[in-house]
C-alpha positions, 0 to 999 in steps of 0.5 A: 756676795751682794753689793749695791752702792745706793744713796743710803750707803753713801750717806752711811759711809759719810755719817757713820764712818766719819766719811771716806776721808780720814785725817791724820798726822801722817799717812797710815795713821789716824781715826781709821784704827778703830775701823780697820786695825792699828795702822790701817786706813779706812775705806778708800783714802787718807789725806795728811795735813801736808796734802799727801794722799793715799788711795786704797785699791780694792782689787788684787794686783798681779801685774794687770795694773789695777793699783794704778787704774782704780786709784786713777778713777778715784782721784779723777772724781775726787779732783786730786793732785795725782802727783801727790798720790800714793797707793796701798792694797785694801784688806778684805772688808766685809759686812752683813746686810740686813738679811744677814748675808755677807756683803762687800763693805765698800766695793767689790774686791778680787781679780778674775775674769777681767772684771776689776775695772768694770766692777770699779767703774761706777762705784769707785768714781761715785766714792771719789765724787763723794769725797770731793763733795765732803771737801766742798762742804767743809770749805763751805762751812768754814767760809759760811757760803753754799757748797754749790757756789764753790769749785775744785782744782787739783786738791784745792777748793776755790771760792770763785767769788773772792779767789779764796783757796783751801787745800785738801790737806788744810780741810782734811780734819773738817772734811772728816767730820762732815755729814752730807745732806740726806738725799745727796747724789754724787755728781760725776765729771763729764768726759771733757773734764777728765784730766787723769782718766785716759792719760798714760801713767806708769805703774804705781809700784814700778819703782818698788818692784825694780828695787826689790821693795814690793812685798809679794806673798813670799816676802810676807812675814808674821810673828812666830810663823813656822814654815810648812812644806807639804808632800802632796799625793803624786797621784790624782786623788791619791792618799796616804796609806802608810807613813814613816816619819822618824827620819824627818822628825830627826832633821834639825829645825823640824817642829811637827809633821801633820798628815792631811786627809784627802779632800772629799771627792764629791765636793768643791776643793778646800785644799787640793790634795792629800799630803803630809806637811813638815813644819819647821823653823825654816824653809830649808829644814822643812824641805829636808824633812819632807825629803826624808819622809817615807810614804806609801801612796794609794794611787786613787781612782785615776791610776790608769789616766794618761795624756794618750788615754785622755786624747783617745777618750775625747776622740771616742766621745766625738764619734757619738752624740753629745749634749746639744746646748744650742740648736738654731734652724736645721743644721743637718738639712742645711748641710745636705742641700744641693751645692753646699760644700761642707768643711770639717776639722778637728783641733786639740788643746792640752792641759796647761799650768799657770806657771806663775813665777811666784810659787804658791804660798800663804800665811795663817794664824788660827786662834780660838776666836779669830784668824789671820790669813795673809797671801797672794789671793785673787779672791780674798773672799774665797780665802775667807770662805775657806778659813770659815769652812775649816775652822767654823769661825765667823767670817767677820772675825777672819782677817784677810790681807792681800799681798802683791801677786807674783802672777795669778792668771786664774790660779789664785782664784782658788784659795787652796794655798790659804786653806792649807795654811789654815788647816795646818795652823788649826791642827798645830796651834802655830802660825804657819807659812806654807811655801810650795816648790816649783815642782809642787806648783806644776804638778799640783795645779788647777789646770786649764781644761784640755779638749778636742774641738770638731768644727763643721761648716757648710757654704752654698754655691754663692759662698754664703755660710749656711751652717755651723757646728761646734762639737767639743769634748773636754774636761770641764773646769766645773768638775767638782764645783758645788751646785753644778749639775752634769747638764751645766758642765758645758757652760764653762767650756762653750760660749754658745753666743760666740761668733758666728751665733746670730750670723748663720741661720743654722747653728749647733753647739754640742758638748761631750763631758770628758772624764779626768782626774786632773784638777781644773780651773781658770787659766787666763780667758780659759774657754776663749783661748781654746775656742778662739784657737779652734774657730779662728784656725778653722776660718783661716783654713776655710778661707784657703779652701774657698780661695778667699782672703781670710780677712775678707771672709771674716768681714763678709761673715760679720756683715754690717755692725749690729749688736747681738744678744750675748748671755755669757760673761762679757755681755749683754751684747756682742757688737759685730761692728766693734769686732770688725773695727779691730780687724780692719785696724789691725790689718791697716796697721800691718799693711795686710796683703803687702808683698812678703819675702820668700818664707815670710807670711802674715796671719790674722785672727780676731775675737770677742773676750769678756767684753773686749775686742782684739785682733792681731796680725802676726808676721812669721818667717819659716826657715829652711831647717823647719824652724820659724820666728815670729818677727812682728805682731800688730794688735788692735784693741777695743776695750771701751773707755781706757783708763790708762793707755800705757797699761793697756799696751803693756797688757796687750804685749804681755798677753801676746807673749803669754799666749805664745808661751802656752801655744808653743811649748806648754803641755802638762803630760800625765802617765799612770795618774801622775803629772810628768811635767814638773819643772821648766825643763819639760814645761818650757816658758817662752824664751826671749829669742822666741818672743816677737821682736816688735809688737805694735798696738793701736787702741780704738777710741771709744766712749763705751763703758770700760771692759778689763784688759787682762785677758783680751790679747791672749786668745787670738795670738796662737791662731794668727801665728799658726795661720802665718806659719802655714801660709809661709810654707809650714805645716797646718797646726791643729794640735797644740802645743806647736813644738810637739811637732819637733819630734816629727821633724816638722816645726821647731823653735828658732834658737839663738 
């Protein structure tokens, strides 16, 4: 998908679409109807005569706060009175460029990889500044003066010559008709002029959420929609051999039953698995109908896969030679040199589910010449592509509306829930709302890839690191992704420019592509979570072996601040000084090195993720019975320019708890090609008693362009906690989840 907001685009929006401003008698109505449908609002803002402002945010909102931060950017450059601003989600808006390719009509839409803020930073501010220019031009025409002699205050245009004032509400009808001059370039505010960006704001929808008014996907309705509940294959890539559905059809309220063939195994997914859908008047009738189905399943090609067999497979792979994807210097010679001490450790990450609290759901209505798709989508364009693939309809005739997401974490980047609804609507001729159950959600996911990491480092007699190897056997999330060759599978799992690349003369990354039938996808900083646990845990162990403070070791290896080339997502540079800065800030906040009572200890970790830098110090107490408690976490974060400091702090805290939840007890287990962990009794979420009692966050002041914040605090919490646990006298945790050691009587959760 292409996007390029140039001068021509800005001119076109203001001239052809009546501007980025829409005037109307009330919020939600006006000239926008011809552009985006009855009751809709055009591209970014609607202003009522009384001065009320509604700003549309283009990115999916799932708790990361883009419904607040992005309108803040727009309002800043528009010079809006933010107390008069409300927000709403923008429906998917696509167009075709001159070459006939699909392109964003206004700005990029979607949420993943912590890119929402970075994508919006320039484009949304330019749109806001253009909106301000429209009001200046409208006021200039009314007063008969030059626009560049005027200025704005919050939602007001002022004529300094005579003190005359006109509110945006008074000017909205005229601003709606203004055409800016050819060659117009929006002027962005300087940082010293900001009054909205950088100041804490409550989430825009906080009142609606706590009062139950927020519309999530499960809350969405559609006229005449029937509910579908699907019996998906319980076996990896299995399919229906025989179906007896007479009892299901006899359930009151059941309307239809449709078998869904297994997706093509050689292509990317549309929907996830073969199944049988029961369509009914209500969820309960559909579920009862599903319970009454009698299905004989073919177990597919992975009937022998288990958690144990996959672990053994990874160990076997690591005993051989893999694909060398980066090779600096001569690792083997460096390790063999006189006086070099070689350290080697292995770490394990399991398959993990997203476990978002709102289960998967979507609404679709496929008609002969158009379709409507509604639901919680991280990638509304992906839902559009899925609908196009299944129906053949032109994508510009497919309307996609995005509800609030009750969690996403990468799960809703894949639009299989939309594809299911589209497929069933097309086959049945009915509008369909697909609703999953909790068991469906946990046993049919695009799981975070599992893998085994082997790290090997050589240190010379003076303590200098002379070599580094990272060997990884994993099931790549690029499995079954279109146009990805076997040689490219590593790219989603190993970031070859991560620390310590560029800091050690001899470095090798080696990848082993493991075979598994488990569907894989993005799980909140997926590779960074896995790699940071291995790398940061290894550094803590090496520091202990060398008799060096783990913070001092990190700072010594980082050296003086410099920018190193970084070719993966989050680049183009990795700034060692910024990572050093968050490590030092977290250590200062935690009083690193202070005396701790018996059984208490601190652990530290720091990592660069998707353009942001985060370090954390965890304080852990180990109890005589083997249980432990994380009492405090001290976090330092550097994500460049901060739009909403309160939002950053919330994301730090939420990421810490999510990271602990996964690290402590979560593992998707498989036996006989079927997922065993199907609900929260066997896949436990973090309990309040296990959450840190206190989290302290410091935000590094920065004038760098902003990076996102949704994933930055997750990768470092697990290695910080496990390091603290080991220093407090507990076991060294190299295989996650931590509580898997419960059965060995080594470590367990602290219960109330």
